[in-house]
C-alpha positions, 0 to 999 in steps of 0.5 A, a space after each residue: 753346168 756351162 751355163 753355171 760357169 757362165 755365171 760363176 764368170 760374172 763373179 770377178 771377187 776373189 775365190 771365198 766369193 766364187 765358192 760362196 756363189 757356188 754353193 748357193 746356186 747349187 741349193 737353188 737348183 737342187 731345191 727344184 727338183 722333187 721326186 715326190 707327187 704333189 698332194 693336197 689333203 683336205 680334212 673333213 669339214 664339221 657337219 654343222 655351223 656356219 660355212 667359212 666362205 665369204 658370202 659373195 651375193 649371187 654366183 657370177 655366172 648366173 647359178 645355172 650356167 654351164 661349166 665347160 668340159 674338158 678332155 676325160 673329165 669335167 672341169 670343176 669351178 673353185 668352190 664358191 657358195 651358191 646363194 639367192 636373192 630376196 624373198 618370194 613376192 607374193 603372187 594371187 597366181 602362186 600354186 597352192 603347195 601341199 608339200 611340207 616344203 617347197 622352194 623355187 628359184 630362177 636362173 638369177 638367183 632369185 627367189 619365186 616361192 618358198 614354204 618352209 624353206 630352211 626346214 630340215 628335212 629327210 630327203 632321200 635319193 634327191 642326194 644322189 644329184 650331189 654324188 653324181 656332181 662329185 663323180 663328174 668333177 673328178 674326171 677319168 669317166 672312161 676309167 673302169 670300176 670293178 665292183 666289190 661284195 660291199 658295193 652290193 650291200 644296198 636296197 631296196 632299189 638296185 640294178 643287180 651288179 655283182 662283184 667282179 663285174 667291171 664298168 666305166 665310171 660315166 656307165 654308173 653315173 649316168 644309170 644312177 642319176 636315171 634310175 637311183 639305184 643304191 648298188 651303183 651308188 654305193 660303188 661310185 663313192 667307194 670308187 671316188 673317196 676309198 670307202 663309203 665312209 670318206 665318201 660321206 666325209 667328202 659329200 658333206 664337205 662338198 655341201 659346204 662349198 656350195 653353201 648347203 650349210 643346213 644340210 648333212 649326210 650319212 651315206 651316199 645314197 640316201 637311205 635313212 640308215 645310218 639315220 641322222 641326215 638331212 636337208 632343207 628345200 632352199 639347200 637342195 636347189 643350191 645343189 640342182 643348181 651346182 649340178 645344171 651346171 656340169 654338162 655330164 650331170 645334165 645330160 644324165 638328169 635330162 635322159 628319159 630312157 637308157 639302155 644299160 648294158 652289164 658286163 656279161 652283155 645283157 642290157 636292161 631299159 631303165 626309164 627315168 624316175 622324174 615323171 615331170 621329165 616325162 609329161 611337161 616338154 619344158 622340164 630338163 631333168 633333176 632327181 627324184 626322192 622317195 622313203 617312208 621318213 622322206 615322203 616323195 620328193 623331187 628336184 625338177 628344172 626347166 626351161 622355155 622362153 629364155 627362162 630357167 628355173 628350178 623347183 624343189 618340194 619335200 614330203 609330199 605324196 604320189 602323185 602330188 608331188 608330180 603335179 605340185 612340181 609342175 604347177 611350180 616350173 609352170 609358174 616360175 617360167 610364166 605360163 
């Protein structure tokens, strides 16, 4: 208040003028104070239609550049659509891909190979890369999550979580990206957004922010129910590029073997479902997917000799998906 009197002393005018000045200053000071918590509400975006974000060309930094992590969370940059440049050059050395669709892009966003890259197809659990990215971006990974009954309503691939059990978000995040457990996916989705349906709205919104304009998701795990979800090989490469920029996700998808500890103290050794990660030494990870409708699907990444690439194979069979994914990675790395 002494500061206020000092300011008022600079008004040598008549008392009415000082009174007006006092009223104005009081309102200004009061207006700077609030007991309300700041909030930001973003309405869900429609699942179809073009992105409302500008198209800036190649993302800078390059799509695979990592984002630094902060204490307790992973910083996420403002949403910028990921775009790739050019069309795949023809080459006699290109691998023969029998899968329904495939796409290959290097770390600078240059398209190296494409087959039906914009055809909308079911993609199964590959979409869990986006789930993992969203959980990591929200942060508080050391915080705990308590499993609910509805979280366990998933099949066929499950970890076996039970209602009432408590785990850290980081434990669940790593396990879902390594072993693709659908009960963990539902747990993380509900924890992230409050409910499965709310998470689906946020999932589609995040996809649009990444420039995935030909993708639509109906659940957190990639199972065919509810029906109607789809993506493309090109869109999944964008998702893979965004995932690789995140250090927590990148660590998880590159983990070959992990010991998961249940709430009761028992443990289970889980192995990465990505067999290219196991058999190709330059593979750095990514995500598998399989349903009867989608067939074998794989988003995979590799780095060697200063080069990085992402390959996407959709609608394949086993073991062809592993063979053709590795062939694409080798081709992109010039091997």
